[in-house]
PDB file of N, CA, C, O and CB in Angstrom:
ATOM      1  N   UNK A   1      -7.154  -0.525  12.291  1.00  0.00           N
ATOM      2  CA  UNK A   1      -6.079   0.368  11.927  1.00  0.00           C
ATOM      3  C   UNK A   1      -5.786   1.258  13.134  1.00  0.00           C
ATOM      4  O   UNK A   1      -6.686   1.866  13.713  1.00  0.00           O
ATOM      5  CB  UNK A   1      -6.444   1.214  10.662  1.00  0.00           C
ATOM      6  N   UNK A   2      -4.526   1.317  13.492  1.00  0.00           N
ATOM      7  CA  UNK A   2      -4.111   2.088  14.662  1.00  0.00           C
ATOM      8  C   UNK A   2      -3.648   3.484  14.258  1.00  0.00           C
ATOM      9  O   UNK A   2      -3.056   3.675  13.196  1.00  0.00           O
ATOM     10  CB  UNK A   2      -2.992   1.358  15.415  1.00  0.00           C
ATOM     11  N   UNK A   3      -3.926   4.437  15.111  1.00  0.00           N
ATOM     12  CA  UNK A   3      -3.486   5.822  14.928  1.00  0.00           C
ATOM     13  C   UNK A   3      -2.829   6.281  16.209  1.00  0.00           C
ATOM     14  O   UNK A   3      -3.160   5.779  17.283  1.00  0.00           O
ATOM     15  CB  UNK A   3      -4.674   6.759  14.544  1.00  0.00           C
ATOM     16  N   UNK A   4      -1.897   7.231  16.122  1.00  0.00           N
ATOM     17  CA  UNK A   4      -1.360   7.856  14.921  1.00  0.00           C
ATOM     18  C   UNK A   4      -0.507   6.873  14.136  1.00  0.00           C
ATOM     19  O   UNK A   4      -0.009   5.890  14.684  1.00  0.00           O
ATOM     20  CB  UNK A   4      -0.542   9.094  15.281  1.00  0.00           C
ATOM     21  N   UNK A   5      -0.344   7.152  12.835  1.00  0.00           N
ATOM     22  CA  UNK A   5       0.468   6.326  11.953  1.00  0.00           C
ATOM     23  C   UNK A   5       1.079   7.176  10.852  1.00  0.00           C
ATOM     24  O   UNK A   5       0.547   8.231  10.507  1.00  0.00           O
ATOM     25  CB  UNK A   5      -0.367   5.189  11.350  1.00  0.00           C
ATOM     26  N   UNK A   6       2.188   6.719  10.304  1.00  0.00           N
ATOM     27  CA  UNK A   6       2.846   7.422   9.204  1.00  0.00           C
ATOM     28  C   UNK A   6       2.281   6.950   7.873  1.00  0.00           C
ATOM     29  O   UNK A   6       1.876   5.797   7.731  1.00  0.00           O
ATOM     30  CB  UNK A   6       4.373   7.203   9.248  1.00  0.00           C
ATOM     31  N   UNK A   7       2.260   7.860   6.897  1.00  0.00           N
ATOM     32  CA  UNK A   7       1.990   7.537   5.499  1.00  0.00           C
ATOM     33  C   UNK A   7       3.130   8.126   4.687  1.00  0.00           C
ATOM     34  O   UNK A   7       3.821   9.034   5.150  1.00  0.00           O
ATOM     35  CB  UNK A   7       0.588   8.091   5.022  1.00  0.00           C
ATOM     36  N   UNK A   8       3.331   7.614   3.472  1.00  0.00           N
ATOM     37  CA  UNK A   8       4.545   7.913   2.717  1.00  0.00           C
ATOM     38  C   UNK A   8       4.228   8.282   1.271  1.00  0.00           C
ATOM     39  O   UNK A   8       3.225   7.844   0.707  1.00  0.00           O
ATOM     40  CB  UNK A   8       5.495   6.722   2.755  1.00  0.00           C
ATOM     41  N   UNK A   9       5.109   9.101   0.680  1.00  0.00           N
ATOM     42  CA  UNK A   9       4.970   9.513  -0.712  1.00  0.00           C
ATOM     43  C   UNK A   9       6.365   9.659  -1.313  1.00  0.00           C
ATOM     44  O   UNK A   9       7.298  10.117  -0.654  1.00  0.00           O
ATOM     45  CB  UNK A   9       4.164  10.849  -0.830  1.00  0.00           C
ATOM     46  N   UNK A  10       6.486   9.263  -2.567  1.00  0.00           N
ATOM     47  CA  UNK A  10       7.754   9.412  -3.271  1.00  0.00           C
ATOM     48  C   UNK A  10       7.457   9.963  -4.655  1.00  0.00           C
ATOM     49  O   UNK A  10       6.487   9.551  -5.292  1.00  0.00           O
ATOM     50  CB  UNK A  10       8.529   8.053  -3.355  1.00  0.00           C
ATOM     51  N   UNK A  11       8.271  10.880  -5.122  1.00  0.00           N
ATOM     52  CA  UNK A  11       9.508  11.393  -4.564  1.00  0.00           C
ATOM     53  C   UNK A  11       9.246  12.367  -3.426  1.00  0.00           C
ATOM     54  O   UNK A  11       8.113  12.789  -3.197  1.00  0.00           O
ATOM     55  CB  UNK A  11      10.328  12.063  -5.642  1.00  0.00           C
ATOM     56  N   UNK A  12      10.301  12.713  -2.727  1.00  0.00           N
ATOM     57  CA  UNK A  12      10.178  13.617  -1.604  1.00  0.00           C
ATOM     58  C   UNK A  12      11.520  14.211  -1.218  1.00  0.00           C
ATOM     59  O   UNK A  12      12.472  14.193  -1.997  1.00  0.00           O
ATOM     60  CB  UNK A  12       9.567  12.905  -0.426  1.00  0.00           C
ATOM     61  N   UNK A  13      11.581  14.735  -0.008  1.00  0.00           N
ATOM     62  CA  UNK A  13      12.783  15.441   0.441  1.00  0.00           C
ATOM     63  C   UNK A  13      13.729  14.584   1.278  1.00  0.00           C
ATOM     64  O   UNK A  13      14.846  15.009   1.572  1.00  0.00           O
ATOM     65  CB  UNK A  13      12.386  16.644   1.233  1.00  0.00           C
ATOM     66  N   UNK A  14      13.295  13.375   1.668  1.00  0.00           N
ATOM     67  CA  UNK A  14      14.125  12.475   2.472  1.00  0.00           C
ATOM     68  C   UNK A  14      14.752  11.427   1.565  1.00  0.00           C
ATOM     69  O   UNK A  14      14.145  11.025   0.572  1.00  0.00           O
ATOM     70  CB  UNK A  14      13.290  11.798   3.598  1.00  0.00           C
ATOM     71  N   UNK A  15      15.961  10.978   1.894  1.00  0.00           N
ATOM     72  CA  UNK A  15      16.677  10.011   1.074  1.00  0.00           C
ATOM     73  C   UNK A  15      16.636   8.632   1.733  1.00  0.00           C
ATOM     74  O   UNK A  15      17.001   8.483   2.899  1.00  0.00           O
ATOM     75  CB  UNK A  15      18.136  10.463   0.851  1.00  0.00           C
ATOM     76  N   UNK A  16      16.191   7.627   0.980  1.00  0.00           N
ATOM     77  CA  UNK A  16      16.163   6.258   1.503  1.00  0.00           C
ATOM     78  C   UNK A  16      17.558   5.647   1.400  1.00  0.00           C
ATOM     79  O   UNK A  16      18.440   6.209   0.752  1.00  0.00           O
ATOM     80  CB  UNK A  16      15.125   5.388   0.734  1.00  0.00           C
ATOM     81  N   UNK A  17      17.753   4.501   2.038  1.00  0.00           N
ATOM     82  CA  UNK A  17      19.047   3.832   1.970  1.00  0.00           C
ATOM     83  C   UNK A  17      19.303   3.221   0.590  1.00  0.00           C
ATOM     84  O   UNK A  17      20.409   2.754   0.319  1.00  0.00           O
ATOM     85  CB  UNK A  17      19.130   2.751   3.038  1.00  0.00           C
ATOM     86  N   UNK A  18      18.295   3.219  -0.282  1.00  0.00           N
ATOM     87  CA  UNK A  18      18.441   2.715  -1.658  1.00  0.00           C
ATOM     88  C   UNK A  18      18.620   3.864  -2.652  1.00  0.00           C
ATOM     89  O   UNK A  18      18.645   3.636  -3.861  1.00  0.00           O
ATOM     90  CB  UNK A  18      17.213   1.868  -2.052  1.00  0.00           C
ATOM     91  N   UNK A  19      18.747   5.101  -2.148  1.00  0.00           N
ATOM     92  CA  UNK A  19      18.985   6.238  -3.014  1.00  0.00           C
ATOM     93  C   UNK A  19      17.733   6.874  -3.598  1.00  0.00           C
ATOM     94  O   UNK A  19      17.831   7.754  -4.452  1.00  0.00           O
ATOM     95  CB  UNK A  19      19.863   5.827  -4.108  1.00  0.00           C
ATOM     96  N   UNK A  20      16.569   6.447  -3.155  1.00  0.00           N
ATOM     97  CA  UNK A  20      15.317   7.043  -3.610  1.00  0.00           C
ATOM     98  C   UNK A  20      14.855   8.066  -2.586  1.00  0.00           C
ATOM     99  O   UNK A  20      15.259   8.017  -1.424  1.00  0.00           O
ATOM    100  CB  UNK A  20      14.228   5.959  -3.837  1.00  0.00           C
ATOM    101  N   UNK A  21      14.010   8.992  -3.018  1.00  0.00           N
ATOM    102  CA  UNK A  21      13.533  10.015  -2.086  1.00  0.00           C
ATOM    103  C   UNK A  21      12.073   9.776  -1.739  1.00  0.00           C
ATOM    104  O   UNK A  21      11.320   9.185  -2.514  1.00  0.00           O
ATOM    105  CB  UNK A  21      13.716  11.422  -2.680  1.00  0.00           C
ATOM    106  N   UNK A  22      11.685  10.252  -0.547  1.00  0.00           N
ATOM    107  CA  UNK A  22      10.314  10.089  -0.068  1.00  0.00           C
ATOM    108  C   UNK A  22      10.005  11.158   0.961  1.00  0.00           C
ATOM    109  O   UNK A  22      10.902  11.803   1.504  1.00  0.00           O
ATOM    110  CB  UNK A  22      10.099   8.683   0.532  1.00  0.00           C
ATOM    111  N   UNK A  23       8.722  11.333   1.216  1.00  0.00           N
ATOM    112  CA  UNK A  23       8.239  12.172   2.312  1.00  0.00           C
ATOM    113  C   UNK A  23       7.325  11.322   3.176  1.00  0.00           C
ATOM    114  O   UNK A  23       6.758  10.332   2.713  1.00  0.00           O
ATOM    115  CB  UNK A  23       7.493  13.450   1.781  1.00  0.00           C
ATOM    116  N   UNK A  24       7.189  11.711   4.417  1.00  0.00           N
ATOM    117  CA  UNK A  24       6.286  11.024   5.327  1.00  0.00           C
ATOM    118  C   UNK A  24       5.561  12.057   6.183  1.00  0.00           C
ATOM    119  O   UNK A  24       6.119  13.096   6.534  1.00  0.00           O
ATOM    120  CB  UNK A  24       7.055  10.010   6.213  1.00  0.00           C
ATOM    121  N   UNK A  25       4.323  11.754   6.508  1.00  0.00           N
ATOM    122  CA  UNK A  25       3.582  12.587   7.455  1.00  0.00           C
ATOM    123  C   UNK A  25       2.893  11.671   8.462  1.00  0.00           C
ATOM    124  O   UNK A  25       2.619  10.505   8.178  1.00  0.00           O
ATOM    125  CB  UNK A  25       2.540  13.503   6.719  1.00  0.00           C
ATOM    126  N   UNK A  26       2.625  12.208   9.613  1.00  0.00           N
ATOM    127  CA  UNK A  26       1.938  11.487  10.675  1.00  0.00           C
ATOM    128  C   UNK A  26       0.471  11.893  10.642  1.00  0.00           C
ATOM    129  O   UNK A  26       0.142  13.074  10.752  1.00  0.00           O
ATOM    130  CB  UNK A  26       2.578  11.779  12.076  1.00  0.00           C
ATOM    131  N   UNK A  27      -0.411  10.901  10.490  1.00  0.00           N
ATOM    132  CA  UNK A  27      -1.851  11.182  10.511  1.00  0.00           C
ATOM    133  C   UNK A  27      -2.417  10.700  11.841  1.00  0.00           C
ATOM    134  O   UNK A  27      -1.994   9.680  12.385  1.00  0.00           O
ATOM    135  CB  UNK A  27      -2.586  10.492   9.307  1.00  0.00           C
ATOM    136  N   UNK A  28      -3.377  11.454  12.347  1.00  0.00           N
ATOM    137  CA  UNK A  28      -3.900  11.191  13.687  1.00  0.00           C
ATOM    138  C   UNK A  28      -5.168  10.346  13.718  1.00  0.00           C
ATOM    139  O   UNK A  28      -5.483   9.730  14.736  1.00  0.00           O
ATOM    140  CB  UNK A  28      -4.168  12.479  14.368  1.00  0.00           C
ATOM    141  N   UNK A  29      -5.905  10.317  12.585  1.00  0.00           N
ATOM    142  CA  UNK A  29      -7.177   9.595  12.576  1.00  0.00           C
ATOM    143  C   UNK A  29      -7.557   9.205  11.149  1.00  0.00           C
ATOM    144  O   UNK A  29      -6.841   9.523  10.201  1.00  0.00           O
ATOM    145  CB  UNK A  29      -8.292  10.451  13.214  1.00  0.00           C
ATOM    146  N   UNK A  30      -8.683   8.516  11.004  1.00  0.00           N
ATOM    147  CA  UNK A  30      -9.132   8.016   9.706  1.00  0.00           C
ATOM    148  C   UNK A  30      -9.373   9.156   8.712  1.00  0.00           C
ATOM    149  O   UNK A  30      -9.093   9.007   7.523  1.00  0.00           O
ATOM    150  CB  UNK A  30     -10.408   7.193   9.874  1.00  0.00           C
ATOM    151  N   UNK A  31      -9.885  10.279   9.185  1.00  0.00           N
ATOM    152  CA  UNK A  31     -10.143  11.423   8.305  1.00  0.00           C
ATOM    153  C   UNK A  31      -8.827  11.945   7.709  1.00  0.00           C
ATOM    154  O   UNK A  31      -8.745  12.169   6.501  1.00  0.00           O
ATOM    155  CB  UNK A  31     -10.872  12.554   9.083  1.00  0.00           C
ATOM    156  N   UNK A  32      -7.816  12.136   8.530  1.00  0.00           N
ATOM    157  CA  UNK A  32      -6.508  12.583   8.049  1.00  0.00           C
ATOM    158  C   UNK A  32      -5.871  11.524   7.145  1.00  0.00           C
ATOM    159  O   UNK A  32      -5.226  11.858   6.151  1.00  0.00           O
ATOM    160  CB  UNK A  32      -5.577  12.898   9.239  1.00  0.00           C
ATOM    161  N   UNK A  33      -6.051  10.265   7.488  1.00  0.00           N
ATOM    162  CA  UNK A  33      -5.520   9.173   6.692  1.00  0.00           C
ATOM    163  C   UNK A  33      -6.109   9.208   5.281  1.00  0.00           C
ATOM    164  O   UNK A  33      -5.368   9.144   4.300  1.00  0.00           O
ATOM    165  CB  UNK A  33      -5.812   7.824   7.366  1.00  0.00           C
ATOM    166  N   UNK A  34      -7.424   9.308   5.173  1.00  0.00           N
ATOM    167  CA  UNK A  34      -8.087   9.357   3.871  1.00  0.00           C
ATOM    168  C   UNK A  34      -7.667  10.583   3.065  1.00  0.00           C
ATOM    169  O   UNK A  34      -7.486  10.496   1.851  1.00  0.00           O
ATOM    170  CB  UNK A  34      -9.597   9.351   4.053  1.00  0.00           C
ATOM    171  N   UNK A  35      -7.512  11.715   3.729  1.00  0.00           N
ATOM    172  CA  UNK A  35      -7.069  12.931   3.047  1.00  0.00           C
ATOM    173  C   UNK A  35      -5.643  12.754   2.512  1.00  0.00           C
ATOM    174  O   UNK A  35      -5.333  13.202   1.408  1.00  0.00           O
ATOM    175  CB  UNK A  35      -7.139  14.147   4.006  1.00  0.00           C
ATOM    176  N   UNK A  36      -4.789  12.112   3.284  1.00  0.00           N
ATOM    177  CA  UNK A  36      -3.416  11.880   2.844  1.00  0.00           C
ATOM    178  C   UNK A  36      -3.379  10.949   1.635  1.00  0.00           C
ATOM    179  O   UNK A  36      -2.609  11.172   0.700  1.00  0.00           O
ATOM    180  CB  UNK A  36      -2.581  11.293   3.989  1.00  0.00           C
ATOM    181  N   UNK A  37      -4.212   9.905   1.652  1.00  0.00           N
ATOM    182  CA  UNK A  37      -4.265   8.994   0.504  1.00  0.00           C
ATOM    183  C   UNK A  37      -4.714   9.739  -0.751  1.00  0.00           C
ATOM    184  O   UNK A  37      -4.178   9.512  -1.836  1.00  0.00           O
ATOM    185  CB  UNK A  37      -5.216   7.812   0.793  1.00  0.00           C
ATOM    186  N   UNK A  38      -5.691  10.620  -0.605  1.00  0.00           N
ATOM    187  CA  UNK A  38      -6.154  11.417  -1.750  1.00  0.00           C
ATOM    188  C   UNK A  38      -5.067  12.360  -2.251  1.00  0.00           C
ATOM    189  O   UNK A  38      -5.043  12.714  -3.429  1.00  0.00           O
ATOM    190  CB  UNK A  38      -7.401  12.221  -1.370  1.00  0.00           C
ATOM    191  N   UNK A  39      -4.169  12.765  -1.359  1.00  0.00           N
ATOM    192  CA  UNK A  39      -3.077  13.675  -1.721  1.00  0.00           C
ATOM    193  C   UNK A  39      -1.870  12.921  -2.306  1.00  0.00           C
ATOM    194  O   UNK A  39      -0.849  13.538  -2.614  1.00  0.00           O
ATOM    195  CB  UNK A  39      -2.640  14.480  -0.491  1.00  0.00           C
ATOM    196  N   UNK A  40      -1.982  11.598  -2.460  1.00  0.00           N
ATOM    197  CA  UNK A  40      -0.908  10.839  -3.074  1.00  0.00           C
ATOM    198  C   UNK A  40      -0.024  10.042  -2.136  1.00  0.00           C
ATOM    199  O   UNK A  40       0.917   9.386  -2.583  1.00  0.00           O
ATOM    200  CB  UNK A  40      -0.075  11.743  -3.823  1.00  0.00           C
ATOM    201  N   UNK A  41      -0.311  10.086  -0.846  1.00  0.00           N
ATOM    202  CA  UNK A  41       0.455   9.291   0.106  1.00  0.00           C
ATOM    203  C   UNK A  41      -0.039   7.844   0.067  1.00  0.00           C
ATOM    204  O   UNK A  41      -1.184   7.572  -0.293  1.00  0.00           O
ATOM    205  CB  UNK A  41       0.337   9.877   1.543  1.00  0.00           C
ATOM    206  N   UNK A  42       0.847   6.929   0.444  1.00  0.00           N
ATOM    207  CA  UNK A  42       0.514   5.508   0.491  1.00  0.00           C
ATOM    208  C   UNK A  42       0.711   4.987   1.903  1.00  0.00           C
ATOM    209  O   UNK A  42       1.422   5.587   2.709  1.00  0.00           O
ATOM    210  CB  UNK A  42       1.374   4.703  -0.511  1.00  0.00           C
ATOM    211  N   UNK A  43       0.069   3.860   2.190  1.00  0.00           N
ATOM    212  CA  UNK A  43       0.106   3.291   3.535  1.00  0.00           C
ATOM    213  C   UNK A  43       1.476   2.829   3.973  1.00  0.00           C
ATOM    214  O   UNK A  43       1.820   2.933   5.151  1.00  0.00           O
ATOM    215  CB  UNK A  43      -0.832   2.153   3.618  1.00  0.00           C
ATOM    216  N   UNK A  44       2.269   2.315   3.037  1.00  0.00           N
ATOM    217  CA  UNK A  44       3.551   1.749   3.452  1.00  0.00           C
ATOM    218  C   UNK A  44       4.729   2.437   2.776  1.00  0.00           C
ATOM    219  O   UNK A  44       4.626   2.943   1.658  1.00  0.00           O
ATOM    220  CB  UNK A  44       3.585   0.264   3.150  1.00  0.00           C
ATOM    221  N   UNK A  45       5.820   2.439   3.468  1.00  0.00           N
ATOM    222  CA  UNK A  45       7.089   2.975   2.979  1.00  0.00           C
ATOM    223  C   UNK A  45       7.488   2.241   1.707  1.00  0.00           C
ATOM    224  O   UNK A  45       7.900   2.864   0.728  1.00  0.00           O
ATOM    225  CB  UNK A  45       8.199   2.849   4.054  1.00  0.00           C
ATOM    226  N   UNK A  46       7.366   0.923   1.722  1.00  0.00           N
ATOM    227  CA  UNK A  46       7.731   0.091   0.577  1.00  0.00           C
ATOM    228  C   UNK A  46       6.914   0.470  -0.651  1.00  0.00           C
ATOM    229  O   UNK A  46       7.479   0.674  -1.726  1.00  0.00           O
ATOM    230  CB  UNK A  46       7.532  -1.392   0.907  1.00  0.00           C
ATOM    231  N   UNK A  47       5.595   0.567  -0.510  1.00  0.00           N
ATOM    232  CA  UNK A  47       4.738   0.917  -1.641  1.00  0.00           C
ATOM    233  C   UNK A  47       5.083   2.295  -2.190  1.00  0.00           C
ATOM    234  O   UNK A  47       5.062   2.506  -3.403  1.00  0.00           O
ATOM    235  CB  UNK A  47       3.270   0.872  -1.227  1.00  0.00           C
ATOM    236  N   UNK A  48       5.397   3.229  -1.306  1.00  0.00           N
ATOM    237  CA  UNK A  48       5.742   4.581  -1.752  1.00  0.00           C
ATOM    238  C   UNK A  48       7.015   4.568  -2.593  1.00  0.00           C
ATOM    239  O   UNK A  48       7.091   5.239  -3.622  1.00  0.00           O
ATOM    240  CB  UNK A  48       5.915   5.517  -0.545  1.00  0.00           C
ATOM    241  N   UNK A  49       8.020   3.798  -2.151  1.00  0.00           N
ATOM    242  CA  UNK A  49       9.275   3.758  -2.901  1.00  0.00           C
ATOM    243  C   UNK A  49       9.151   2.985  -4.205  1.00  0.00           C
ATOM    244  O   UNK A  49       9.864   3.273  -5.166  1.00  0.00           O
ATOM    245  CB  UNK A  49      10.362   3.143  -2.054  1.00  0.00           C
ATOM    246  N   UNK A  50       8.261   2.017  -4.247  1.00  0.00           N
ATOM    247  CA  UNK A  50       8.074   1.225  -5.463  1.00  0.00           C
ATOM    248  C   UNK A  50       7.026   1.822  -6.392  1.00  0.00           C
ATOM    249  O   UNK A  50       6.935   1.430  -7.555  1.00  0.00           O
ATOM    250  CB  UNK A  50       7.685  -0.188  -5.103  1.00  0.00           C
ATOM    251  N   UNK A  51       6.242   2.756  -5.893  1.00  0.00           N
ATOM    252  CA  UNK A  51       5.150   3.320  -6.686  1.00  0.00           C
ATOM    253  C   UNK A  51       3.824   2.751  -6.232  1.00  0.00           C
ATOM    254  O   UNK A  51       3.753   2.057  -5.218  1.00  0.00           O
ATOM    255  CB  UNK A  51       5.360   3.047  -8.179  1.00  0.00           C
ATOM    256  N   UNK A  52       2.777   3.040  -6.978  1.00  0.00           N
ATOM    257  CA  UNK A  52       1.449   2.538  -6.630  1.00  0.00           C
ATOM    258  C   UNK A  52       1.489   1.021  -6.493  1.00  0.00           C
ATOM    259  O   UNK A  52       2.061   0.337  -7.342  1.00  0.00           O
ATOM    260  CB  UNK A  52       0.406   2.959  -7.692  1.00  0.00           C
ATOM    261  N   UNK A  53       0.888   0.490  -5.436  1.00  0.00           N
ATOM    262  CA  UNK A  53       0.879  -0.957  -5.293  1.00  0.00           C
ATOM    263  C   UNK A  53       0.085  -1.610  -6.425  1.00  0.00           C
ATOM    264  O   UNK A  53      -0.963  -1.111  -6.835  1.00  0.00           O
ATOM    265  CB  UNK A  53       0.295  -1.355  -3.933  1.00  0.00           C
ATOM    266  N   UNK A  54       0.598  -2.721  -6.915  1.00  0.00           N
ATOM    267  CA  UNK A  54      -0.087  -3.469  -7.973  1.00  0.00           C
ATOM    268  C   UNK A  54      -1.251  -4.234  -7.348  1.00  0.00           C
ATOM    269  O   UNK A  54      -1.149  -4.711  -6.218  1.00  0.00           O
ATOM    270  CB  UNK A  54       0.897  -4.448  -8.709  1.00  0.00           C
ATOM    271  N   UNK A  55      -2.357  -4.350  -8.082  1.00  0.00           N
ATOM    272  CA  UNK A  55      -3.442  -5.187  -7.562  1.00  0.00           C
ATOM    273  C   UNK A  55      -2.996  -6.649  -7.510  1.00  0.00           C
ATOM    274  O   UNK A  55      -2.144  -7.078  -8.289  1.00  0.00           O
ATOM    275  CB  UNK A  55      -4.717  -5.041  -8.437  1.00  0.00           C
ATOM    276  N   UNK A  56      -3.572  -7.394  -6.596  1.00  0.00           N
ATOM    277  CA  UNK A  56      -3.231  -8.811  -6.488  1.00  0.00           C
ATOM    278  C   UNK A  56      -3.610  -9.519  -7.784  1.00  0.00           C
ATOM    279  O   UNK A  56      -4.715  -9.325  -8.291  1.00  0.00           O
ATOM    280  CB  UNK A  56      -3.948  -9.466  -5.272  1.00  0.00           C
ATOM    281  N   UNK A  57      -2.704 -10.341  -8.329  1.00  0.00           N
ATOM    282  CA  UNK A  57      -3.042 -11.043  -9.568  1.00  0.00           C
ATOM    283  C   UNK A  57      -4.115 -12.097  -9.330  1.00  0.00           C
ATOM    284  O   UNK A  57      -4.173 -12.724  -8.273  1.00  0.00           O
ATOM    285  CB  UNK A  57      -1.795 -11.693 -10.168  1.00  0.00           C
ATOM    286  N   UNK A  58      -4.959 -12.274 -10.335  1.00  0.00           N
ATOM    287  CA  UNK A  58      -5.975 -13.313 -10.238  1.00  0.00           C
ATOM    288  C   UNK A  58      -5.331 -14.640 -10.593  1.00  0.00           C
ATOM    289  O   UNK A  58      -4.517 -14.729 -11.512  1.00  0.00           O
ATOM    290  CB  UNK A  58      -7.190 -13.012 -11.166  1.00  0.00           C
ATOM    291  N   UNK A  59      -5.708 -15.660  -9.856  1.00  0.00           N
ATOM    292  CA  UNK A  59      -5.189 -16.993 -10.121  1.00  0.00           C
ATOM    293  C   UNK A  59      -6.081 -17.626 -11.176  1.00  0.00           C
ATOM    294  O   UNK A  59      -7.299 -17.710 -11.019  1.00  0.00           O
ATOM    295  CB  UNK A  59      -5.133 -17.865  -8.818  1.00  0.00           C
ATOM    296  N   UNK A  60      -5.446 -18.068 -12.252  1.00  0.00           N
ATOM    297  CA  UNK A  60      -6.194 -18.710 -13.317  1.00  0.00           C
ATOM    298  C   UNK A  60      -5.914 -20.200 -13.285  1.00  0.00           C
ATOM    299  O   UNK A  60      -4.763 -20.626 -13.193  1.00  0.00           O
ATOM    300  CB  UNK A  60      -5.832 -18.110 -14.694  1.00  0.00           C
ATOM    301  N   UNK A  61      -6.967 -20.979 -13.360  1.00  0.00           N
ATOM    302  CA  UNK A  61      -6.821 -22.425 -13.396  1.00  0.00           C
ATOM    303  C   UNK A  61      -7.128 -22.915 -14.800  1.00  0.00           C
ATOM    304  O   UNK A  61      -7.993 -22.376 -15.490  1.00  0.00           O
ATOM    305  CB  UNK A  61      -7.745 -23.106 -12.358  1.00  0.00           C
ATOM    306  N   UNK A  62      -6.393 -23.959 -15.213  1.00  0.00           N
ATOM    307  CA  UNK A  62      -6.652 -24.529 -16.524  1.00  0.00           C
ATOM    308  C   UNK A  62      -8.019 -25.184 -16.555  1.00  0.00           C
ATOM    309  O   UNK A  62      -8.678 -25.226 -17.594  1.00  0.00           O
ATOM    310  CB  UNK A  62      -5.569 -25.539 -16.898  1.00  0.00           C
ATOM    311  N   UNK A  63      -8.432 -25.686 -15.424  1.00  0.00           N
ATOM    312  CA  UNK A  63      -9.709 -26.380 -15.341  1.00  0.00           C
ATOM    313  C   UNK A  63     -10.435 -25.839 -14.110  1.00  0.00           C
ATOM    314  O   UNK A  63      -9.950 -25.977 -12.987  1.00  0.00           O
ATOM    315  CB  UNK A  63      -9.518 -27.949 -15.263  1.00  0.00           C
ATOM    316  N   UNK A  64     -11.580 -25.232 -14.321  1.00  0.00           N
ATOM    317  CA  UNK A  64     -12.333 -24.646 -13.208  1.00  0.00           C
ATOM    318  C   UNK A  64     -12.643 -25.676 -12.127  1.00  0.00           C
ATOM    319  O   UNK A  64     -12.783 -25.317 -10.957  1.00  0.00           O
ATOM    320  CB  UNK A  64     -13.630 -24.028 -13.717  1.00  0.00           C
ATOM    321  N   UNK A  65     -12.754 -26.966 -12.504  1.00  0.00           N
ATOM    322  CA  UNK A  65     -13.060 -28.016 -11.529  1.00  0.00           C
ATOM    323  C   UNK A  65     -11.915 -28.223 -10.544  1.00  0.00           C
ATOM    324  O   UNK A  65     -12.099 -28.843  -9.496  1.00  0.00           O
ATOM    325  CB  UNK A  65     -13.367 -29.325 -12.244  1.00  0.00           C
ATOM    326  N   UNK A  66     -10.733 -27.705 -10.879  1.00  0.00           N
ATOM    327  CA  UNK A  66      -9.573 -27.887 -10.002  1.00  0.00           C
ATOM    328  C   UNK A  66      -9.537 -26.868  -8.882  1.00  0.00           C
ATOM    329  O   UNK A  66      -8.756 -27.021  -7.943  1.00  0.00           O
ATOM    330  CB  UNK A  66      -8.293 -27.803 -10.802  1.00  0.00           C
ATOM    331  N   UNK A  67     -10.360 -25.829  -8.951  1.00  0.00           N
ATOM    332  CA  UNK A  67     -10.376 -24.803  -7.900  1.00  0.00           C
ATOM    333  C   UNK A  67     -11.192 -25.359  -6.739  1.00  0.00           C
ATOM    334  O   UNK A  67     -12.374 -25.661  -6.900  1.00  0.00           O
ATOM    335  CB  UNK A  67     -10.979 -23.431  -8.425  1.00  0.00           C
ATOM    336  N   UNK A  68     -10.558 -25.499  -5.549  1.00  0.00           N
ATOM    337  CA  UNK A  68     -11.290 -26.067  -4.417  1.00  0.00           C
ATOM    338  C   UNK A  68     -12.397 -25.128  -3.936  1.00  0.00           C
ATOM    339  O   UNK A  68     -12.273 -23.904  -3.990  1.00  0.00           O
ATOM    340  CB  UNK A  68     -10.328 -26.373  -3.267  1.00  0.00           C
ATOM    341  N   UNK A  69     -13.453 -25.729  -3.478  1.00  0.00           N
ATOM    342  CA  UNK A  69     -14.568 -24.992  -2.905  1.00  0.00           C
ATOM    343  C   UNK A  69     -14.250 -24.751  -1.427  1.00  0.00           C
ATOM    344  O   UNK A  69     -13.997 -25.710  -0.698  1.00  0.00           O
ATOM    345  CB  UNK A  69     -15.929 -25.769  -3.086  1.00  0.00           C
ATOM    346  N   UNK A  70     -14.257 -23.486  -0.965  1.00  0.00           N
ATOM    347  CA  UNK A  70     -13.920 -23.213   0.453  1.00  0.00           C
ATOM    348  C   UNK A  70     -14.833 -23.948   1.429  1.00  0.00           C
ATOM    349  O   UNK A  70     -14.434 -24.219   2.561  1.00  0.00           O
ATOM    350  CB  UNK A  70     -13.996 -21.715   0.729  1.00  0.00           C
ATOM    351  N   UNK A  71     -16.040 -24.270   1.009  1.00  0.00           N
ATOM    352  CA  UNK A  71     -16.962 -24.986   1.899  1.00  0.00           C
ATOM    353  C   UNK A  71     -16.533 -26.422   2.141  1.00  0.00           C
ATOM    354  O   UNK A  71     -17.023 -27.071   3.065  1.00  0.00           O
ATOM    355  CB  UNK A  71     -18.361 -24.968   1.324  1.00  0.00           C
ATOM    356  N   UNK A  72     -15.619 -26.924   1.313  1.00  0.00           N
ATOM    357  CA  UNK A  72     -15.142 -28.307   1.472  1.00  0.00           C
ATOM    358  C   UNK A  72     -14.134 -28.451   2.603  1.00  0.00           C
ATOM    359  O   UNK A  72     -13.779 -29.570   2.974  1.00  0.00           O
ATOM    360  CB  UNK A  72     -14.517 -28.795   0.179  1.00  0.00           C
ATOM    361  N   UNK A  73     -13.667 -27.334   3.155  1.00  0.00           N
ATOM    362  CA  UNK A  73     -12.640 -27.419   4.188  1.00  0.00           C
ATOM    363  C   UNK A  73     -13.183 -27.248   5.557  1.00  0.00           C
ATOM    364  O   UNK A  73     -12.430 -27.297   6.530  1.00  0.00           O
ATOM    365  CB  UNK A  73     -11.593 -26.413   3.960  1.00  0.00           C
TER     366      UNK A  73
END
């Protein structure tokens, strides 16, 4: 992870091109980054405008035998 970097929060005082509002701050290091996340900021502009990022969905297989074993590759 590179620093400095911006983090984002919505709603805020800035207007996006889609009509939503957001705020951004520049963090200088991992400590500031973690503090910003605890304060409600998100890593990406997109996630901030859409809300909390959704967890990745789990892939369900009808038959467990159909899931390839990574060691086979």
